[in-house]
PLY file of the C-alpha trace (Angstrom):
ply
format ascii 1.0
element vertex 331
property float x
property float y
property float z
element edge 330
property int vertex1
property int vertex2
end_header
-0.13 -0.02 -0.30
1.57 3.36 -0.64
3.09 5.12 2.28
0.52 6.33 4.68
-0.27 10.19 5.12
-2.17 11.79 7.62
-5.20 13.39 6.88
-7.52 15.62 9.17
-11.30 16.03 7.76
-13.49 18.22 10.11
-11.26 16.89 13.35
-13.83 13.56 12.73
-11.33 11.47 10.33
-7.36 10.45 11.00
-5.57 7.65 12.04
-5.14 5.41 15.33
-2.96 2.10 17.27
-3.05 -0.77 19.62
-5.18 -1.53 22.55
-4.73 -1.33 26.69
-6.18 -4.37 28.01
-8.77 -3.22 31.05
-11.61 -5.33 32.69
-14.12 -4.33 30.03
-11.88 -5.08 26.65
-12.03 -7.22 24.19
-9.40 -7.66 21.28
-10.51 -7.85 17.91
-9.56 -10.86 14.98
-8.03 -9.81 11.77
-9.98 -10.61 8.80
-9.27 -10.78 5.47
-10.38 -11.79 2.00
-10.56 -14.25 -0.97
-7.36 -16.37 -1.23
-6.93 -19.02 -3.89
-4.58 -21.30 -5.70
-2.84 -18.85 -8.19
-3.39 -18.71 -11.70
-1.77 -16.36 -13.87
-4.68 -15.62 -16.10
-6.85 -14.66 -13.75
-6.96 -10.94 -12.97
-8.57 -8.94 -10.24
-9.65 -6.11 -11.53
-11.36 -4.12 -9.16
-12.06 -4.65 -5.35
-14.77 -2.47 -3.42
-14.49 -3.07 0.31
-16.69 -1.52 2.84
-15.67 -1.88 6.73
-18.01 -0.84 9.53
-18.30 -2.09 13.20
-21.90 -4.07 11.81
-21.00 -5.40 8.47
-17.88 -5.75 6.16
-18.57 -6.17 2.57
-16.52 -7.09 -0.20
-16.62 -6.81 -4.24
-14.20 -8.90 -6.44
-14.40 -8.23 -10.09
-12.02 -10.75 -11.74
-11.28 -11.44 -15.18
-10.19 -14.46 -17.37
-7.01 -13.44 -19.31
-6.53 -16.65 -20.78
-7.86 -18.73 -23.77
-9.63 -21.70 -21.73
-12.46 -21.40 -19.16
-10.23 -22.16 -15.60
-11.85 -24.26 -12.37
-10.49 -22.67 -9.44
-10.54 -23.70 -5.74
-11.48 -20.25 -3.99
-11.31 -20.22 0.06
-11.93 -17.80 2.85
-10.15 -18.26 5.67
-11.54 -16.84 9.03
-8.91 -16.12 11.59
-7.72 -17.95 14.07
-9.99 -18.36 17.56
-7.75 -19.19 20.29
-9.29 -20.11 23.49
-7.31 -18.58 26.53
-8.34 -17.74 30.25
-5.89 -14.22 29.74
-7.77 -12.51 27.35
-11.11 -12.12 25.69
-11.41 -11.70 22.32
-14.48 -10.25 20.50
-16.79 -13.34 18.77
-19.63 -12.42 16.43
-21.68 -14.90 17.74
-20.85 -17.38 20.19
-24.17 -19.68 19.67
-23.25 -23.12 17.49
-20.18 -23.32 15.01
-21.28 -20.65 12.94
-19.17 -17.63 14.95
-18.19 -15.93 11.71
-22.07 -16.00 9.82
-21.09 -14.96 6.24
-22.60 -14.73 2.58
-20.81 -15.19 -0.34
-22.50 -14.92 -4.20
-20.90 -15.98 -7.42
-22.41 -13.70 -10.44
-25.45 -13.09 -8.11
-26.13 -16.83 -7.11
-25.44 -18.17 -3.71
-22.16 -20.07 -3.10
-22.04 -23.11 -1.11
-19.18 -23.51 0.67
-17.93 -25.96 2.80
-16.12 -25.40 5.85
-12.81 -27.20 6.80
-12.20 -26.80 10.45
-9.13 -28.33 12.99
-8.17 -27.55 16.34
-4.97 -27.40 17.65
-2.90 -27.67 20.98
0.64 -26.75 20.75
1.18 -26.91 17.17
-0.61 -30.63 16.79
-4.08 -31.42 15.28
-6.53 -32.59 17.63
-9.65 -32.49 16.08
-10.22 -35.62 15.87
-9.19 -36.37 19.73
-11.72 -33.92 20.73
-14.59 -35.53 18.13
-14.12 -38.92 19.70
-14.69 -37.63 23.01
-18.14 -35.68 21.98
-16.58 -32.10 22.05
-17.06 -29.35 19.26
-14.15 -28.02 17.55
-15.52 -24.41 18.20
-14.19 -23.78 21.92
-16.40 -21.65 22.99
-19.46 -23.72 22.28
-21.93 -24.05 25.39
-22.20 -27.90 24.41
-18.41 -28.09 25.77
-19.01 -26.71 29.15
-21.62 -29.40 29.79
-19.38 -32.18 28.14
-16.47 -31.08 30.10
-18.13 -31.08 33.63
-19.09 -34.25 32.85
-16.46 -35.96 32.00
-14.16 -38.14 34.72
-10.74 -36.80 36.05
-8.53 -39.21 34.30
-10.01 -37.94 30.91
-9.49 -34.31 31.99
-5.76 -35.01 33.28
-5.25 -36.53 29.96
-6.14 -33.79 28.35
-4.78 -31.00 30.56
-1.25 -33.15 29.25
-1.86 -32.63 25.70
-2.84 -29.08 25.99
-6.30 -28.83 25.21
-7.65 -27.57 28.48
-6.75 -25.85 31.39
-7.80 -26.25 35.04
-9.20 -23.25 37.05
-9.00 -23.43 40.84
-11.75 -21.37 42.88
-13.33 -21.22 45.99
-17.41 -20.95 45.57
-18.00 -20.19 49.02
-17.93 -23.91 50.23
-14.79 -24.90 49.29
-11.94 -25.20 46.81
-13.13 -26.42 43.24
-11.49 -27.07 39.87
-13.06 -26.07 36.68
-11.68 -27.30 33.33
-12.18 -25.16 30.30
-10.68 -25.36 26.58
-7.51 -24.17 25.53
-7.33 -24.93 21.78
-7.31 -23.02 18.99
-9.93 -23.37 16.10
-8.88 -22.88 12.31
-11.01 -22.60 9.78
-11.54 -22.01 6.26
-14.14 -21.84 3.81
-13.68 -22.90 0.36
-15.79 -23.66 -3.01
-14.77 -24.27 -6.68
-15.77 -21.64 -9.48
-15.42 -21.38 -12.97
-13.80 -18.43 -14.82
-15.33 -18.23 -18.60
-12.28 -17.64 -20.56
-12.27 -13.72 -21.62
-15.39 -13.23 -19.15
-15.46 -10.97 -15.93
-17.20 -12.46 -13.20
-18.40 -10.79 -9.64
-17.85 -12.41 -6.35
-19.53 -10.85 -3.33
-19.44 -11.56 0.50
-20.16 -10.16 3.33
-19.62 -11.22 7.50
-19.87 -9.41 10.74
-16.47 -8.61 11.80
-14.75 -8.82 15.20
-14.70 -5.76 16.58
-12.48 -5.41 19.48
-13.25 -2.89 22.49
-12.81 -0.73 25.57
-15.03 0.77 27.64
-13.54 4.68 28.01
-10.97 6.37 26.21
-6.96 5.03 26.80
-4.92 7.79 25.16
-5.84 10.33 27.05
-4.16 12.37 29.98
-0.63 10.96 30.60
-1.21 7.95 28.63
2.20 9.09 26.28
2.93 5.38 25.55
-0.74 4.28 24.56
-0.77 7.22 22.29
2.44 6.62 20.50
1.04 3.24 19.57
-2.17 4.29 18.13
0.00 7.13 16.33
1.84 4.46 14.55
-1.12 2.01 14.25
-3.86 4.51 13.81
-2.28 7.84 12.35
-3.34 9.24 14.99
-2.63 12.87 15.22
-3.01 16.00 17.61
-6.20 17.31 15.85
-7.91 13.74 16.41
-6.85 13.95 20.18
-8.05 17.44 20.86
-11.47 16.47 19.09
-11.71 13.67 21.86
-10.27 16.42 24.67
-13.28 19.19 23.62
-15.66 16.81 25.15
-13.67 16.74 28.34
-13.95 18.85 31.49
-10.77 19.77 33.71
-12.23 17.84 36.41
-12.55 14.64 34.60
-10.00 14.92 31.68
-10.18 10.80 30.96
-14.09 11.35 30.81
-14.73 11.61 27.25
-18.07 10.44 26.40
-16.53 7.29 23.69
-15.84 3.73 24.10
-13.24 2.35 21.62
-13.62 -0.12 18.67
-10.44 -1.75 16.74
-11.19 -3.48 13.55
-8.65 -5.09 11.46
-8.87 -6.08 8.02
-6.31 -7.83 5.86
-5.21 -6.14 2.53
-2.30 -8.83 1.33
-4.80 -11.17 0.17
-5.97 -9.44 -2.21
-2.41 -9.86 -3.73
-3.07 -13.31 -4.68
-4.22 -12.50 -8.19
-2.27 -12.18 -11.38
-0.54 -8.88 -11.33
-1.80 -5.55 -9.02
-5.50 -5.16 -8.37
-6.50 -2.55 -11.02
-8.83 -0.68 -8.79
-8.89 -0.62 -4.75
-11.79 1.37 -3.57
-12.24 1.25 0.15
-15.11 2.57 2.34
-15.12 2.99 6.05
-18.18 4.00 8.01
-18.33 5.47 11.50
-21.62 4.60 11.77
-23.16 7.91 13.59
-22.25 11.72 12.77
-20.95 11.93 16.40
-18.53 8.96 16.27
-15.04 9.68 15.77
-12.10 7.50 13.31
-9.09 7.33 12.64
-7.26 5.17 9.93
-4.02 5.48 7.92
-4.58 5.80 3.76
-3.57 8.25 0.70
-6.14 10.61 -0.49
-9.10 9.88 1.94
-12.56 12.24 1.03
-15.23 12.31 3.17
-18.09 11.27 1.03
-20.97 11.60 3.64
-22.02 11.91 7.03
-20.36 8.79 7.88
-18.36 7.86 5.43
-15.08 8.04 4.23
-13.36 6.85 0.76
-10.08 6.10 -0.71
-9.21 4.85 -3.94
-5.66 3.27 -5.30
-4.98 1.92 -8.70
-2.73 -1.12 -9.97
-1.63 -1.76 -6.31
-0.29 -4.68 -4.56
-1.40 -3.90 -1.04
0.29 -4.95 1.74
-0.50 -5.19 5.55
-3.73 -4.53 7.28
-6.18 -1.52 7.86
-6.62 -0.47 11.04
-9.16 1.17 11.92
-9.99 2.93 15.35
-13.45 3.91 15.64
-14.70 6.09 19.18
-18.29 5.50 19.55
-20.08 8.47 21.35
-22.09 7.24 24.47
-24.09 10.53 25.46
0 1
1 2
2 3
3 4
4 5
5 6
6 7
7 8
8 9
9 10
10 11
11 12
12 13
13 14
14 15
15 16
16 17
17 18
18 19
19 20
20 21
21 22
22 23
23 24
24 25
25 26
26 27
27 28
28 29
29 30
30 31
31 32
32 33
33 34
34 35
35 36
36 37
37 38
38 39
39 40
40 41
41 42
42 43
43 44
44 45
45 46
46 47
47 48
48 49
49 50
50 51
51 52
52 53
53 54
54 55
55 56
56 57
57 58
58 59
59 60
60 61
61 62
62 63
63 64
64 65
65 66
66 67
67 68
68 69
69 70
70 71
71 72
72 73
73 74
74 75
75 76
76 77
77 78
78 79
79 80
80 81
81 82
82 83
83 84
84 85
85 86
86 87
87 88
88 89
89 90
90 91
91 92
92 93
93 94
94 95
95 96
96 97
97 98
98 99
99 100
100 101
101 102
102 103
103 104
104 105
105 106
106 107
107 108
108 109
109 110
110 111
111 112
112 113
113 114
114 115
115 116
116 117
117 118
118 119
119 120
120 121
121 122
122 123
123 124
124 125
125 126
126 127
127 128
128 129
129 130
130 131
131 132
132 133
133 134
134 135
135 136
136 137
137 138
138 139
139 140
140 141
141 142
142 143
143 144
144 145
145 146
146 147
147 148
148 149
149 150
150 151
151 152
152 153
153 154
154 155
155 156
156 157
157 158
158 159
159 160
160 161
161 162
162 163
163 164
164 165
165 166
166 167
167 168
168 169
169 170
170 171
171 172
172 173
173 174
174 175
175 176
176 177
177 178
178 179
179 180
180 181
181 182
182 183
183 184
184 185
185 186
186 187
187 188
188 189
189 190
190 191
191 192
192 193
193 194
194 195
195 196
196 197
197 198
198 199
199 200
200 201
201 202
202 203
203 204
204 205
205 206
206 207
207 208
208 209
209 210
210 211
211 212
212 213
213 214
214 215
215 216
216 217
217 218
218 219
219 220
220 221
221 222
222 223
223 224
224 225
225 226
226 227
227 228
228 229
229 230
230 231
231 232
232 233
233 234
234 235
235 236
236 237
237 238
238 239
239 240
240 241
241 242
242 243
243 244
244 245
245 246
246 247
247 248
248 249
249 250
250 251
251 252
252 253
253 254
254 255
255 256
256 257
257 258
258 259
259 260
260 261
261 262
262 263
263 264
264 265
265 266
266 267
267 268
268 269
269 270
270 271
271 272
272 273
273 274
274 275
275 276
276 277
277 278
278 279
279 280
280 281
281 282
282 283
283 284
284 285
285 286
286 287
287 288
288 289
289 290
290 291
291 292
292 293
293 294
294 295
295 296
296 297
297 298
298 299
299 300
300 301
301 302
302 303
303 304
304 305
305 306
306 307
307 308
308 309
309 310
310 311
311 312
312 313
313 314
314 315
315 316
316 317
317 318
318 319
319 320
320 321
321 322
322 323
323 324
324 325
325 326
326 327
327 328
328 329
329 330
């Protein structure tokens, strides 16, 4: 992606950085776009990416420049889902296996994708082991709590030795209790095959709810110089953005800005898997409400509506992530 520039639009657009973990904090999971086995005949001529806290939408235009039709395996990898007692991550849906619900269309028709899921602990695939013990590969599935609670101690200790569960010891008021919870990482990829006709352009679209991390309050005000420096690097936050936040505070409560932070991360470099550069990459970031503030890194950003900001790149090999800091007003 081109070198980052710092842009201020009515004190409502800028860019920012990494979060401080607090009691009411959840971390975002980085999500990207389509990947596939490379074919030098198929070019990504246009990508329209729209990002908000409620939905990510992507529209691709691909052209097969070769003389023959191409049958291509396409894949949409979801972010790894770790299960750890030390950090909470933001998951769009905690019910069932469809934890990142998304829809994909090929030339307007729904695509029946196949989900490939695997559970890893200390780098080893333990999917079959978990299935054999009646456990869902989705670590936070409600059925796992019941299954682990009913499991015999010998099996639980074996699973702990494999790095699949961790033991939490606590006093519930009636004495010490030991509770076992999942500790594996879930890896999921949705895949399907698609035919790209020779000399034609096809359209692939998908939409899904992103993982949106966040924390109550604003973490870079006052004497939080280290946090502010991280946000300046990750989201390109500058003094004008900080000043816009500080104007909502009072001398008595310099940290009492009426916002809470959200973080959204999107992998751009998956768009570099095609033949040649992306012809046009058009990105829209929607902050959701006119009173919200948003900050991210980009070139040639234009405010196109009360809540939307857009930027367009041509003949680009994207790299890195698009990191978005969204301050949602709460008063």
